[in-house]
All heavy atoms as TSV, in Angstrom:
chain	resi	resn	atom	element	x	y	z
A	1	MET	N	N	73.408	-106.952	-11.700
A	1	MET	CA	C	74.160	-108.173	-11.453
A	1	MET	C	C	74.578	-108.793	-12.803
A	1	MET	O	O	73.810	-108.780	-13.785
A	1	MET	CB	C	73.355	-109.144	-10.658
A	1	MET	CG	C	74.099	-110.445	-10.412
A	1	MET	SD	S	73.192	-111.686	-9.489
A	1	MET	CE	C	71.686	-111.853	-10.379
A	2	LEU	N	N	75.758	-109.333	-12.868
A	2	LEU	CA	C	76.278	-110.037	-14.030
A	2	LEU	C	C	76.336	-111.539	-13.672
A	2	LEU	O	O	76.796	-111.890	-12.611
A	2	LEU	CB	C	77.689	-109.565	-14.366
A	2	LEU	CG	C	77.826	-108.081	-14.622
A	2	LEU	CD1	C	78.793	-107.478	-13.679
A	2	LEU	CD2	C	78.291	-107.892	-16.050
A	3	GLY	N	N	75.873	-112.376	-14.603
A	3	GLY	CA	C	75.937	-113.810	-14.337
A	3	GLY	C	C	75.135	-114.625	-15.359
A	3	GLY	O	O	74.606	-114.067	-16.317
A	4	ARG	N	N	75.078	-115.895	-15.127
A	4	ARG	CA	C	74.341	-116.784	-16.049
A	4	ARG	C	C	72.847	-116.907	-15.709
A	4	ARG	O	O	72.064	-117.348	-16.500
A	4	ARG	CB	C	74.931	-118.201	-16.007
A	4	ARG	CG	C	76.232	-118.370	-16.753
A	4	ARG	CD	C	76.707	-119.789	-16.792
A	4	ARG	NE	N	76.904	-120.276	-15.444
A	4	ARG	CZ	C	76.350	-121.413	-14.925
A	4	ARG	NH1	N	75.591	-122.151	-15.638
A	4	ARG	NH2	N	76.603	-121.752	-13.696
A	5	SER	N	N	72.452	-116.475	-14.529
A	5	SER	CA	C	71.079	-116.596	-14.077
A	5	SER	C	C	70.132	-115.759	-14.946
A	5	SER	O	O	70.469	-114.697	-15.399
A	5	SER	CB	C	70.980	-116.152	-12.635
A	5	SER	OG	O	69.639	-115.965	-12.220
A	6	ARG	N	N	68.906	-116.265	-15.070
A	6	ARG	CA	C	67.873	-115.481	-15.790
A	6	ARG	C	C	67.543	-114.208	-15.061
A	6	ARG	O	O	67.027	-113.256	-15.649
A	6	ARG	CB	C	66.615	-116.342	-15.934
A	6	ARG	CG	C	66.780	-117.467	-16.897
A	6	ARG	CD	C	65.535	-118.279	-17.004
A	6	ARG	NE	N	65.810	-119.464	-17.739
A	6	ARG	CZ	C	65.020	-119.964	-18.652
A	6	ARG	NH1	N	63.873	-119.376	-18.925
A	6	ARG	NH2	N	65.348	-121.016	-19.326
A	7	GLU	N	N	67.809	-114.129	-13.766
A	7	GLU	CA	C	67.549	-112.930	-12.975
A	7	GLU	C	C	68.644	-111.880	-13.104
A	7	GLU	O	O	68.515	-110.783	-12.583
A	7	GLU	CB	C	67.357	-113.285	-11.498
A	7	GLU	CG	C	66.050	-114.041	-11.224
A	7	GLU	CD	C	66.155	-115.505	-11.574
A	7	GLU	OE1	O	67.212	-116.117	-11.380
A	7	GLU	OE2	O	65.130	-116.069	-12.037
A	8	SER	N	N	69.716	-112.176	-13.797
A	8	SER	CA	C	70.846	-111.249	-13.944
A	8	SER	C	C	70.422	-110.071	-14.786
A	8	SER	O	O	69.664	-110.218	-15.764
A	8	SER	CB	C	72.026	-111.919	-14.600
A	8	SER	OG	O	72.544	-112.969	-13.806
A	9	ASP	N	N	70.904	-108.895	-14.425
A	9	ASP	CA	C	70.682	-107.679	-15.269
A	9	ASP	C	C	71.408	-107.834	-16.589
A	9	ASP	O	O	70.906	-107.398	-17.623
A	9	ASP	CB	C	71.175	-106.428	-14.514
A	9	ASP	CG	C	70.414	-106.223	-13.198
A	9	ASP	OD1	O	69.153	-106.215	-13.244
A	9	ASP	OD2	O	71.101	-106.109	-12.164
A	10	ILE	N	N	72.622	-108.360	-16.509
A	10	ILE	CA	C	73.383	-108.659	-17.735
A	10	ILE	C	C	73.678	-110.164	-17.691
A	10	ILE	O	O	74.465	-110.611	-16.873
A	10	ILE	CB	C	74.670	-107.835	-17.781
A	10	ILE	CG1	C	74.354	-106.341	-17.827
A	10	ILE	CG2	C	75.527	-108.245	-19.029
A	10	ILE	CD1	C	75.541	-105.455	-17.776
A	11	ARG	N	N	73.018	-110.883	-18.587
A	11	ARG	CA	C	73.139	-112.350	-18.629
A	11	ARG	C	C	74.284	-112.706	-19.576
A	11	ARG	O	O	74.338	-112.284	-20.729
A	11	ARG	CB	C	71.814	-112.965	-19.094
A	11	ARG	CG	C	71.790	-114.417	-18.896
A	11	ARG	CD	C	70.380	-114.936	-19.168
A	11	ARG	NE	N	70.363	-116.382	-18.996
A	11	ARG	CZ	C	69.398	-117.122	-19.465
A	11	ARG	NH1	N	68.374	-116.587	-20.082
A	11	ARG	NH2	N	69.494	-118.432	-19.321
A	12	ILE	N	N	75.168	-113.558	-19.074
A	12	ILE	CA	C	76.361	-113.944	-19.836
A	12	ILE	C	C	76.344	-115.472	-20.081
A	12	ILE	O	O	76.338	-116.232	-19.112
A	12	ILE	CB	C	77.656	-113.532	-19.127
A	12	ILE	CG1	C	77.612	-112.004	-18.954
A	12	ILE	CG2	C	78.878	-113.983	-19.878
A	12	ILE	CD1	C	78.707	-111.452	-18.102
A	13	ALA	N	N	76.326	-115.864	-21.318
A	13	ALA	CA	C	76.276	-117.272	-21.681
A	13	ALA	C	C	77.728	-117.801	-21.780
A	13	ALA	O	O	78.317	-117.865	-22.842
A	13	ALA	CB	C	75.550	-117.456	-23.022
A	14	ASP	N	N	78.269	-118.117	-20.607
A	14	ASP	CA	C	79.655	-118.594	-20.511
A	14	ASP	C	C	79.681	-119.623	-19.384
A	14	ASP	O	O	79.334	-119.267	-18.227
A	14	ASP	CB	C	80.562	-117.400	-20.235
A	14	ASP	CG	C	82.034	-117.737	-20.071
A	14	ASP	OD1	O	82.365	-118.919	-19.774
A	14	ASP	OD2	O	82.865	-116.828	-20.248
A	15	ASP	N	N	80.031	-120.866	-19.674
A	15	ASP	CA	C	80.015	-121.902	-18.640
A	15	ASP	C	C	80.965	-121.613	-17.467
A	15	ASP	O	O	80.818	-122.214	-16.403
A	15	ASP	CB	C	80.364	-123.269	-19.275
A	15	ASP	CG	C	79.269	-123.774	-20.162
A	15	ASP	OD1	O	78.095	-123.366	-20.012
A	15	ASP	OD2	O	79.563	-124.610	-21.043
A	16	ASN	N	N	81.924	-120.698	-17.661
A	16	ASN	CA	C	82.868	-120.361	-16.587
A	16	ASN	C	C	82.380	-119.222	-15.694
A	16	ASN	O	O	83.083	-118.793	-14.814
A	16	ASN	CB	C	84.218	-120.067	-17.173
A	16	ASN	CG	C	84.860	-121.249	-17.832
A	16	ASN	OD1	O	84.874	-122.341	-17.255
A	16	ASN	ND2	N	85.350	-121.100	-19.040
A	17	VAL	N	N	81.163	-118.751	-15.987
A	17	VAL	CA	C	80.572	-117.655	-15.224
A	17	VAL	C	C	79.552	-118.259	-14.264
A	17	VAL	O	O	78.735	-119.106	-14.640
A	17	VAL	CB	C	79.896	-116.631	-16.167
A	17	VAL	CG1	C	79.086	-115.607	-15.398
A	17	VAL	CG2	C	80.910	-115.928	-17.069
A	18	SER	N	N	79.615	-117.823	-13.010
A	18	SER	CA	C	78.641	-118.284	-12.008
A	18	SER	C	C	77.263	-117.669	-12.295
A	18	SER	O	O	77.131	-116.674	-12.971
A	18	SER	CB	C	79.104	-117.861	-10.600
A	18	SER	OG	O	80.314	-118.456	-10.251
A	19	ARG	N	N	76.240	-118.288	-11.720
A	19	ARG	CA	C	74.861	-117.779	-11.909
A	19	ARG	C	C	74.767	-116.353	-11.390
A	19	ARG	O	O	74.161	-115.506	-12.028
A	19	ARG	CB	C	73.847	-118.658	-11.193
A	19	ARG	CG	C	73.557	-119.968	-11.918
A	19	ARG	CD	C	72.395	-120.652	-11.263
A	19	ARG	NE	N	72.498	-122.061	-10.923
A	19	ARG	CZ	C	73.430	-122.743	-10.279
A	19	ARG	NH1	N	74.469	-122.080	-9.857
A	19	ARG	NH2	N	73.364	-124.026	-10.065
A	20	ARG	N	N	75.323	-116.091	-10.236
A	20	ARG	CA	C	75.404	-114.735	-9.661
A	20	ARG	C	C	76.898	-114.435	-9.473
A	20	ARG	O	O	77.474	-114.764	-8.439
A	20	ARG	CB	C	74.690	-114.684	-8.304
A	20	ARG	CG	C	73.194	-114.903	-8.371
A	20	ARG	CD	C	72.546	-114.952	-7.010
A	20	ARG	NE	N	73.118	-114.039	-6.015
A	20	ARG	CZ	C	72.780	-112.743	-5.877
A	20	ARG	NH1	N	71.850	-112.218	-6.680
A	20	ARG	NH2	N	73.349	-111.980	-4.948
A	21	HIS	N	N	77.510	-113.884	-10.475
A	21	HIS	CA	C	78.975	-113.754	-10.513
A	21	HIS	C	C	79.501	-112.469	-9.885
A	21	HIS	O	O	80.356	-112.529	-8.985
A	21	HIS	CB	C	79.463	-113.866	-11.970
A	21	HIS	CG	C	80.907	-114.192	-12.057
A	21	HIS	ND1	N	81.350	-115.479	-12.378
A	21	HIS	CD2	C	82.021	-113.471	-11.850
A	21	HIS	CE1	C	82.674	-115.481	-12.378
A	21	HIS	NE2	N	83.126	-114.266	-12.065
A	22	ALA	N	N	79.018	-111.350	-10.362
A	22	ALA	CA	C	79.560	-110.055	-9.911
A	22	ALA	C	C	78.482	-108.976	-10.079
A	22	ALA	O	O	77.456	-109.198	-10.763
A	22	ALA	CB	C	80.800	-109.671	-10.698
A	23	GLU	N	N	78.755	-107.824	-9.495
A	23	GLU	CA	C	77.819	-106.705	-9.656
A	23	GLU	C	C	78.625	-105.412	-9.763
A	23	GLU	O	O	79.765	-105.305	-9.242
A	23	GLU	CB	C	76.861	-106.621	-8.475
A	23	GLU	CG	C	77.502	-106.284	-7.147
A	23	GLU	CD	C	76.524	-106.209	-6.015
A	23	GLU	OE1	O	75.296	-106.286	-6.239
A	23	GLU	OE2	O	77.004	-106.043	-4.856
A	24	VAL	N	N	78.008	-104.437	-10.410
A	24	VAL	CA	C	78.564	-103.085	-10.484
A	24	VAL	C	C	77.549	-102.203	-9.717
A	24	VAL	O	O	76.356	-102.235	-10.041
A	24	VAL	CB	C	78.739	-102.616	-11.929
A	24	VAL	CG1	C	79.125	-101.155	-11.995
A	24	VAL	CG2	C	79.758	-103.457	-12.657
A	25	VAL	N	N	78.026	-101.505	-8.737
A	25	VAL	CA	C	77.150	-100.625	-7.948
A	25	VAL	C	C	77.674	-99.193	-7.952
A	25	VAL	O	O	78.893	-98.962	-8.014
A	25	VAL	CB	C	76.996	-101.119	-6.496
A	25	VAL	CG1	C	76.274	-102.439	-6.453
A	25	VAL	CG2	C	78.305	-101.202	-5.799
A	26	GLN	N	N	76.754	-98.245	-7.907
A	26	GLN	CA	C	77.141	-96.844	-7.839
A	26	GLN	C	C	76.971	-96.405	-6.396
A	26	GLN	O	O	75.932	-96.652	-5.748
A	26	GLN	CB	C	76.254	-95.974	-8.741
A	26	GLN	CG	C	76.697	-94.533	-8.730
A	26	GLN	CD	C	75.828	-93.668	-9.611
A	26	GLN	OE1	O	74.733	-94.056	-9.986
A	26	GLN	NE2	N	76.307	-92.493	-9.921
A	27	GLU	N	N	78.003	-95.751	-5.860
A	27	GLU	CA	C	77.996	-95.317	-4.464
A	27	GLU	C	C	78.675	-93.956	-4.396
A	27	GLU	O	O	79.848	-93.825	-4.745
A	27	GLU	CB	C	78.771	-96.335	-3.627
A	27	GLU	CG	C	78.179	-96.656	-2.289
A	27	GLU	CD	C	78.991	-97.751	-1.607
A	27	GLU	OE1	O	79.962	-97.428	-0.993
A	27	GLU	OE2	O	78.571	-98.930	-1.785
A	28	ASP	N	N	77.961	-92.982	-3.973
A	28	ASP	CA	C	78.510	-91.581	-3.829
A	28	ASP	C	C	79.203	-91.089	-5.066
A	28	ASP	O	O	80.325	-90.538	-4.980
A	28	ASP	CB	C	79.424	-91.527	-2.603
A	28	ASP	CG	C	78.713	-91.851	-1.315
A	28	ASP	OD1	O	77.534	-91.477	-1.184
A	28	ASP	OD2	O	79.342	-92.483	-0.440
A	29	GLY	N	N	78.619	-91.341	-6.224
A	29	GLY	CA	C	79.201	-90.836	-7.489
A	29	GLY	C	C	80.297	-91.686	-8.057
A	29	GLY	O	O	80.877	-91.382	-9.089
A	30	ALA	N	N	80.676	-92.809	-7.374
A	30	ALA	CA	C	81.714	-93.695	-7.887
A	30	ALA	C	C	81.071	-95.048	-8.224
A	30	ALA	O	O	80.019	-95.396	-7.697
A	30	ALA	CB	C	82.808	-93.890	-6.835
A	31	TYR	N	N	81.739	-95.801	-9.071
A	31	TYR	CA	C	81.259	-97.136	-9.443
A	31	TYR	C	C	82.216	-98.184	-8.882
A	31	TYR	O	O	83.442	-98.014	-8.964
A	31	TYR	CB	C	81.146	-97.279	-10.963
A	31	TYR	CG	C	80.044	-96.486	-11.563
A	31	TYR	CD1	C	80.285	-95.179	-12.010
A	31	TYR	CD2	C	78.745	-96.971	-11.674
A	31	TYR	CE1	C	79.268	-94.412	-12.537
A	31	TYR	CE2	C	77.731	-96.238	-12.227
A	31	TYR	CZ	C	77.993	-94.935	-12.656
A	31	TYR	OH	O	76.961	-94.199	-13.188
A	32	TRP	N	N	81.638	-99.248	-8.308
A	32	TRP	CA	C	82.397	-100.299	-7.704
A	32	TRP	C	C	82.063	-101.631	-8.293
A	32	TRP	O	O	80.916	-101.889	-8.650
A	32	TRP	CB	C	82.117	-100.360	-6.209
A	32	TRP	CG	C	82.569	-99.128	-5.477
A	32	TRP	CD1	C	81.906	-97.974	-5.299
A	32	TRP	CD2	C	83.862	-98.940	-4.864
A	32	TRP	NE1	N	82.661	-97.067	-4.608
A	32	TRP	CE2	C	83.870	-97.656	-4.318
A	32	TRP	CE3	C	84.985	-99.757	-4.719
A	32	TRP	CZ2	C	84.974	-97.124	-3.669
A	32	TRP	CZ3	C	86.077	-99.254	-4.054
A	32	TRP	CH2	C	86.068	-97.942	-3.519
A	33	LEU	N	N	83.057	-102.495	-8.441
A	33	LEU	CA	C	82.892	-103.888	-8.894
A	33	LEU	C	C	83.010	-104.794	-7.699
A	33	LEU	O	O	83.981	-104.697	-6.947
A	33	LEU	CB	C	83.982	-104.214	-9.939
A	33	LEU	CG	C	84.011	-105.657	-10.398
A	33	LEU	CD1	C	82.754	-106.036	-11.200
A	33	LEU	CD2	C	85.269	-105.875	-11.273
A	34	ASN	N	N	81.999	-105.649	-7.472
A	34	ASN	CA	C	82.003	-106.588	-6.381
A	34	ASN	C	C	81.841	-108.005	-6.909
A	34	ASN	O	O	80.890	-108.283	-7.652
A	34	ASN	CB	C	80.861	-106.338	-5.418
A	34	ASN	CG	C	80.931	-104.969	-4.774
A	34	ASN	OD1	O	81.963	-104.578	-4.287
A	34	ASN	ND2	N	79.811	-104.216	-4.781
A	35	ASP	N	N	82.757	-108.907	-6.552
A	35	ASP	CA	C	82.606	-110.302	-6.849
A	35	ASP	C	C	81.576	-110.861	-5.834
A	35	ASP	O	O	81.613	-110.517	-4.653
A	35	ASP	CB	C	83.963	-111.053	-6.692
A	35	ASP	CG	C	83.793	-112.519	-7.022
A	35	ASP	OD1	O	83.886	-112.862	-8.212
A	35	ASP	OD2	O	83.626	-113.337	-6.096
A	36	LEU	N	N	80.681	-111.704	-6.292
A	36	LEU	CA	C	79.612	-112.212	-5.410
A	36	LEU	C	C	79.903	-113.650	-4.976
A	36	LEU	O	O	78.994	-114.449	-4.880
A	36	LEU	CB	C	78.277	-112.151	-6.147
A	36	LEU	CG	C	77.804	-110.728	-6.534
A	36	LEU	CD1	C	76.557	-110.779	-7.376
A	36	LEU	CD2	C	77.610	-109.887	-5.297
A	37	GLY	N	N	81.158	-113.948	-4.703
A	37	GLY	CA	C	81.540	-115.286	-4.263
A	37	GLY	C	C	81.586	-116.274	-5.398
A	37	GLY	O	O	81.301	-117.447	-5.198
A	38	SER	N	N	81.908	-115.799	-6.573
A	38	SER	CA	C	81.959	-116.658	-7.775
A	38	SER	C	C	83.001	-117.774	-7.646
A	38	SER	O	O	83.936	-117.661	-6.916
A	38	SER	CB	C	82.264	-115.816	-9.023
A	38	SER	OG	O	83.576	-115.289	-8.920
A	39	THR	N	N	82.740	-118.837	-8.382
A	39	THR	CA	C	83.673	-119.962	-8.358
A	39	THR	C	C	85.001	-119.641	-8.996
A	39	THR	O	O	86.046	-120.001	-8.468
A	39	THR	CB	C	83.014	-121.173	-9.087
A	39	THR	OG1	O	81.780	-121.468	-8.442
A	39	THR	CG2	C	83.931	-122.373	-9.083
A	40	ASN	N	N	84.991	-118.945	-10.132
A	40	ASN	CA	C	86.198	-118.694	-10.909
A	40	ASN	C	C	86.786	-117.298	-10.731
A	40	ASN	O	O	87.766	-116.955	-11.371
A	40	ASN	CB	C	85.956	-118.979	-12.394
A	40	ASN	CG	C	85.668	-120.422	-12.640
A	40	ASN	OD1	O	86.331	-121.308	-12.112
A	40	ASN	ND2	N	84.653	-120.735	-13.442
A	41	GLY	N	N	86.209	-116.491	-9.867
A	41	GLY	CA	C	86.750	-115.178	-9.588
A	41	GLY	C	C	86.446	-114.127	-10.630
A	41	GLY	O	O	85.887	-114.393	-11.712
A	42	THR	N	N	86.764	-112.910	-10.302
A	42	THR	CA	C	86.539	-111.723	-11.134
A	42	THR	C	C	87.868	-111.002	-11.269
A	42	THR	O	O	88.572	-110.763	-10.301
A	42	THR	CB	C	85.479	-110.836	-10.502
A	42	THR	OG1	O	84.264	-111.567	-10.346
A	42	THR	CG2	C	85.245	-109.586	-11.329
A	43	GLU	N	N	88.201	-110.602	-12.509
A	43	GLU	CA	C	89.416	-109.873	-12.730
A	43	GLU	C	C	89.094	-108.442	-13.203
A	43	GLU	O	O	88.143	-108.205	-13.947
A	43	GLU	CB	C	90.247	-110.523	-13.820
A	43	GLU	CG	C	90.902	-111.835	-13.406
A	43	GLU	CD	C	91.790	-112.405	-14.471
A	43	GLU	OE1	O	92.001	-111.756	-15.518
A	43	GLU	OE2	O	92.306	-113.527	-14.237
A	44	LEU	N	N	89.915	-107.525	-12.773
A	44	LEU	CA	C	89.865	-106.132	-13.187
A	44	LEU	C	C	91.233	-105.791	-13.718
A	44	LEU	O	O	92.212	-105.814	-12.977
A	44	LEU	CB	C	89.434	-105.224	-12.034
A	44	LEU	CG	C	89.350	-103.745	-12.382
A	44	LEU	CD1	C	88.286	-103.486	-13.465
A	44	LEU	CD2	C	89.071	-102.909	-11.150
A	45	ASN	N	N	91.307	-105.502	-15.037
A	45	ASN	CA	C	92.574	-105.140	-15.663
A	45	ASN	C	C	93.646	-106.181	-15.394
A	45	ASN	O	O	94.786	-105.856	-15.104
A	45	ASN	CB	C	93.042	-103.744	-15.237
A	45	ASN	CG	C	92.023	-102.683	-15.601
A	45	ASN	OD1	O	91.419	-102.736	-16.674
A	45	ASN	ND2	N	91.783	-101.727	-14.721
A	46	GLY	N	N	93.244	-107.465	-15.401
A	46	GLY	CA	C	94.193	-108.562	-15.271
A	46	GLY	C	C	94.510	-108.989	-13.824
A	46	GLY	O	O	95.253	-109.939	-13.631
A	47	ARG	N	N	93.913	-108.327	-12.819
A	47	ARG	CA	C	94.128	-108.675	-11.430
A	47	ARG	C	C	92.860	-109.213	-10.801
A	47	ARG	O	O	91.797	-108.626	-10.990
A	47	ARG	CB	C	94.621	-107.450	-10.643
A	47	ARG	CG	C	96.009	-107.003	-10.993
A	47	ARG	CD	C	96.540	-105.899	-10.093
A	47	ARG	NE	N	95.762	-105.635	-8.921
A	47	ARG	CZ	C	95.257	-104.439	-8.615
A	47	ARG	NH1	N	95.435	-103.401	-9.391
A	47	ARG	NH2	N	94.542	-104.298	-7.493
A	48	THR	N	N	92.964	-110.292	-10.051
A	48	THR	CA	C	91.790	-110.827	-9.349
A	48	THR	C	C	91.391	-109.874	-8.243
A	48	THR	O	O	92.217	-109.449	-7.464
A	48	THR	CB	C	92.115	-112.209	-8.802
A	48	THR	OG1	O	92.471	-113.072	-9.856
A	48	THR	CG2	C	90.910	-112.822	-8.084
A	49	VAL	N	N	90.076	-109.571	-8.179
A	49	VAL	CA	C	89.549	-108.635	-7.172
A	49	VAL	C	C	88.287	-109.207	-6.542
A	49	VAL	O	O	87.594	-110.003	-7.154
A	49	VAL	CB	C	89.265	-107.261	-7.769
A	49	VAL	CG1	C	90.533	-106.612	-8.303
A	49	VAL	CG2	C	88.218	-107.311	-8.859
A	50	THR	N	N	87.983	-108.745	-5.355
A	50	THR	CA	C	86.679	-109.031	-4.744
A	50	THR	C	C	85.876	-107.756	-4.629
A	50	THR	O	O	84.652	-107.817	-4.651
A	50	THR	CB	C	86.835	-109.662	-3.332
A	50	THR	OG1	O	87.646	-108.798	-2.541
A	50	THR	CG2	C	87.494	-111.028	-3.431
A	51	HIS	N	N	86.535	-106.614	-4.539
A	51	HIS	CA	C	85.906	-105.295	-4.410
A	51	HIS	C	C	86.878	-104.277	-4.950
A	51	HIS	O	O	88.003	-104.194	-4.462
A	51	HIS	CB	C	85.540	-105.018	-2.933
A	51	HIS	CG	C	84.946	-103.689	-2.701
A	51	HIS	ND1	N	83.596	-103.393	-3.036
A	51	HIS	CD2	C	85.445	-102.578	-2.148
A	51	HIS	CE1	C	83.345	-102.184	-2.664
A	51	HIS	NE2	N	84.427	-101.635	-2.130
A	52	ALA	N	N	86.477	-103.531	-5.981
A	52	ALA	CA	C	87.413	-102.570	-6.566
A	52	ALA	C	C	86.671	-101.405	-7.171
A	52	ALA	O	O	85.572	-101.525	-7.679
A	52	ALA	CB	C	88.251	-103.256	-7.639
A	53	LEU	N	N	87.308	-100.242	-7.109
A	53	LEU	CA	C	86.815	-98.999	-7.734
A	53	LEU	C	C	86.977	-99.117	-9.255
A	53	LEU	O	O	88.062	-99.503	-9.739
A	53	LEU	CB	C	87.577	-97.805	-7.204
A	53	LEU	CG	C	87.204	-96.439	-7.732
A	53	LEU	CD1	C	85.778	-96.084	-7.358
A	53	LEU	CD2	C	88.177	-95.370	-7.237
A	54	LEU	N	N	85.928	-98.751	-9.984
A	54	LEU	CA	C	85.984	-98.778	-11.464
A	54	LEU	C	C	86.227	-97.397	-12.027
A	54	LEU	O	O	85.712	-96.384	-11.486
A	54	LEU	CB	C	84.662	-99.327	-12.007
A	54	LEU	CG	C	84.385	-100.782	-11.820
A	54	LEU	CD1	C	82.914	-101.072	-12.184
A	54	LEU	CD2	C	85.324	-101.613	-12.687
A	55	THR	N	N	86.968	-97.326	-13.125
A	55	THR	CA	C	87.143	-96.093	-13.879
A	55	THR	C	C	86.857	-96.351	-15.343
A	55	THR	O	O	86.913	-97.513	-15.795
A	55	THR	CB	C	88.558	-95.506	-13.689
A	55	THR	OG1	O	89.508	-96.484	-14.144
A	55	THR	CG2	C	88.842	-95.125	-12.262
A	56	ASP	N	N	86.558	-95.343	-16.063
A	56	ASP	CA	C	86.218	-95.440	-17.486
A	56	ASP	C	C	87.305	-96.197	-18.238
A	56	ASP	O	O	88.494	-95.891	-18.100
A	56	ASP	CB	C	86.040	-94.034	-18.056
A	56	ASP	CG	C	85.416	-94.070	-19.419
A	56	ASP	OD1	O	84.426	-94.820	-19.643
A	56	ASP	OD2	O	85.913	-93.333	-20.302
A	57	GLY	N	N	86.917	-97.207	-19.001
A	57	GLY	CA	C	87.847	-97.980	-19.790
A	57	GLY	C	C	88.411	-99.222	-19.114
A	57	GLY	O	O	89.174	-99.966	-19.730
A	58	ASP	N	N	88.047	-99.445	-17.859
A	58	ASP	CA	C	88.545	-100.647	-17.175
A	58	ASP	C	C	88.025	-101.907	-17.852
A	58	ASP	O	O	86.936	-101.922	-18.378
A	58	ASP	CB	C	88.086	-100.662	-15.685
A	58	ASP	CG	C	88.940	-99.845	-14.777
A	58	ASP	OD1	O	90.057	-99.472	-15.160
A	58	ASP	OD2	O	88.486	-99.540	-13.667
A	59	ARG	N	N	88.824	-102.963	-17.799
A	59	ARG	CA	C	88.483	-104.243	-18.416
A	59	ARG	C	C	88.140	-105.251	-17.328
A	59	ARG	O	O	88.980	-105.593	-16.502
A	59	ARG	CB	C	89.637	-104.740	-19.266
A	59	ARG	CG	C	89.357	-106.022	-20.001
A	59	ARG	CD	C	90.619	-106.447	-20.777
A	59	ARG	NE	N	90.395	-107.646	-21.513
A	59	ARG	CZ	C	90.030	-107.699	-22.787
A	59	ARG	NH1	N	89.864	-106.576	-23.460
A	59	ARG	NH2	N	89.876	-108.851	-23.378
A	60	ILE	N	N	86.873	-105.668	-17.310
A	60	ILE	CA	C	86.383	-106.666	-16.373
A	60	ILE	C	C	86.341	-108.018	-17.055
A	60	ILE	O	O	85.800	-108.149	-18.158
A	60	ILE	CB	C	84.963	-106.299	-15.890
A	60	ILE	CG1	C	84.947	-104.914	-15.249
A	60	ILE	CG2	C	84.416	-107.374	-14.939
A	60	ILE	CD1	C	83.542	-104.355	-15.063
A	61	THR	N	N	86.950	-109.044	-16.439
A	61	THR	CA	C	86.914	-110.398	-16.998
A	61	THR	C	C	86.255	-111.327	-16.039
A	61	THR	O	O	86.705	-111.430	-14.883
A	61	THR	CB	C	88.357	-110.904	-17.334
A	61	THR	OG1	O	88.972	-109.956	-18.221
A	61	THR	CG2	C	88.285	-112.253	-18.059
A	62	ILE	N	N	85.195	-111.971	-16.492
A	62	ILE	CA	C	84.536	-113.020	-15.695
A	62	ILE	C	C	84.407	-114.240	-16.569
A	62	ILE	O	O	83.969	-114.120	-17.739
A	62	ILE	CB	C	83.190	-112.543	-15.119
A	62	ILE	CG1	C	82.195	-112.125	-16.197
A	62	ILE	CG2	C	83.370	-111.422	-14.128
A	62	ILE	CD1	C	80.852	-111.757	-15.660
A	63	GLY	N	N	84.873	-115.366	-16.082
A	63	GLY	CA	C	84.933	-116.556	-16.942
A	63	GLY	C	C	85.907	-116.278	-18.062
A	63	GLY	O	O	86.991	-115.770	-17.870
A	64	SER	N	N	85.435	-116.515	-19.296
A	64	SER	CA	C	86.274	-116.188	-20.438
A	64	SER	C	C	85.701	-115.026	-21.210
A	64	SER	O	O	86.004	-114.789	-22.364
A	64	SER	CB	C	86.411	-117.412	-21.390
A	64	SER	OG	O	85.115	-117.888	-21.765
A	65	THR	N	N	84.865	-114.220	-20.554
A	65	THR	CA	C	84.191	-113.061	-21.105
A	65	THR	C	C	84.816	-111.783	-20.616
A	65	THR	O	O	84.941	-111.574	-19.387
A	65	THR	CB	C	82.694	-113.101	-20.767
A	65	THR	OG1	O	82.144	-114.313	-21.292
A	65	THR	CG2	C	81.968	-111.918	-21.397
A	66	ALA	N	N	85.182	-110.892	-21.521
A	66	ALA	CA	C	85.751	-109.575	-21.164
A	66	ALA	C	C	84.714	-108.498	-21.434
A	66	ALA	O	O	84.025	-108.535	-22.474
A	66	ALA	CB	C	86.989	-109.318	-21.924
A	67	ILE	N	N	84.594	-107.564	-20.520
A	67	ILE	CA	C	83.646	-106.465	-20.595
A	67	ILE	C	C	84.465	-105.198	-20.336
A	67	ILE	O	O	85.239	-105.102	-19.395
A	67	ILE	CB	C	82.549	-106.594	-19.515
A	67	ILE	CG1	C	81.805	-107.926	-19.715
A	67	ILE	CG2	C	81.603	-105.406	-19.566
A	67	ILE	CD1	C	81.070	-108.344	-18.490
A	68	VAL	N	N	84.250	-104.163	-21.168
A	68	VAL	CA	C	84.903	-102.886	-20.936
A	68	VAL	C	C	83.902	-101.944	-20.267
A	68	VAL	O	O	82.800	-101.723	-20.792
A	68	VAL	CB	C	85.447	-102.276	-22.265
A	68	VAL	CG1	C	86.044	-100.900	-21.993
A	68	VAL	CG2	C	86.478	-103.182	-22.894
A	69	PHE	N	N	84.296	-101.435	-19.106
A	69	PHE	CA	C	83.402	-100.562	-18.337
A	69	PHE	C	C	83.531	-99.140	-18.917
A	69	PHE	O	O	84.650	-98.636	-19.128
A	69	PHE	CB	C	83.798	-100.556	-16.885
A	69	PHE	CG	C	83.002	-99.597	-16.048
A	69	PHE	CD1	C	81.694	-99.881	-15.663
A	69	PHE	CD2	C	83.559	-98.377	-15.658
A	69	PHE	CE1	C	80.957	-98.974	-14.922
A	69	PHE	CE2	C	82.813	-97.500	-14.901
A	69	PHE	CZ	C	81.521	-97.815	-14.511
A	70	GLY	N	N	82.394	-98.525	-19.132
A	70	GLY	CA	C	82.403	-97.150	-19.616
A	70	GLY	C	C	81.421	-96.308	-18.855
A	70	GLY	O	O	80.294	-96.756	-18.574
A	71	CYS	N	N	81.798	-95.105	-18.473
A	71	CYS	CA	C	80.879	-94.219	-17.811
A	71	CYS	C	C	81.201	-92.776	-18.276
A	71	CYS	O	O	82.328	-92.484	-18.631
A	71	CYS	CB	C	80.969	-94.335	-16.314
A	71	CYS	SG	S	82.520	-93.778	-15.588
A	72	THR	N	N	80.196	-91.977	-18.252
A	72	THR	CA	C	80.371	-90.575	-18.563
A	72	THR	C	C	79.973	-89.769	-17.363
A	72	THR	O	O	78.948	-90.098	-16.699
A	72	THR	CB	C	79.539	-90.135	-19.805
A	72	THR	OG1	O	78.190	-90.481	-19.575
A	72	THR	CG2	C	80.041	-90.801	-21.051
A	73	PRO	N	N	80.717	-88.772	-17.037
A	73	PRO	CA	C	80.347	-87.939	-15.857
A	73	PRO	C	C	79.010	-87.286	-16.025
A	73	PRO	O	O	78.623	-86.974	-17.175
A	73	PRO	CB	C	81.479	-86.918	-15.746
A	73	PRO	CG	C	82.472	-87.271	-16.784
A	73	PRO	CD	C	81.864	-88.304	-17.680
A	74	PRO	N	N	78.281	-87.088	-14.946
A	74	PRO	CA	C	76.956	-86.431	-15.040
A	74	PRO	C	C	77.084	-84.981	-15.468
A	74	PRO	O	O	78.075	-84.357	-15.377
A	74	PRO	CB	C	76.401	-86.534	-13.602
A	74	PRO	CG	C	77.505	-86.981	-12.744
A	74	PRO	CD	C	78.624	-87.469	-13.603
């Protein structure tokens, strides 16, 4: 989970990020980005999303923080 909460796997110190903002989950060999009902929304490559498939190099923006998703095939 990504967010401001101490329980977050990736903690982000950004006042525009919700405590439980978003998560990245692996499902059947693919990675998915899920917004967790955040106040300010989640963007993927500049588009607001609630659930989206991730690919290597995608840019996730939550609050004013940008994260580049990277994965290597098994």
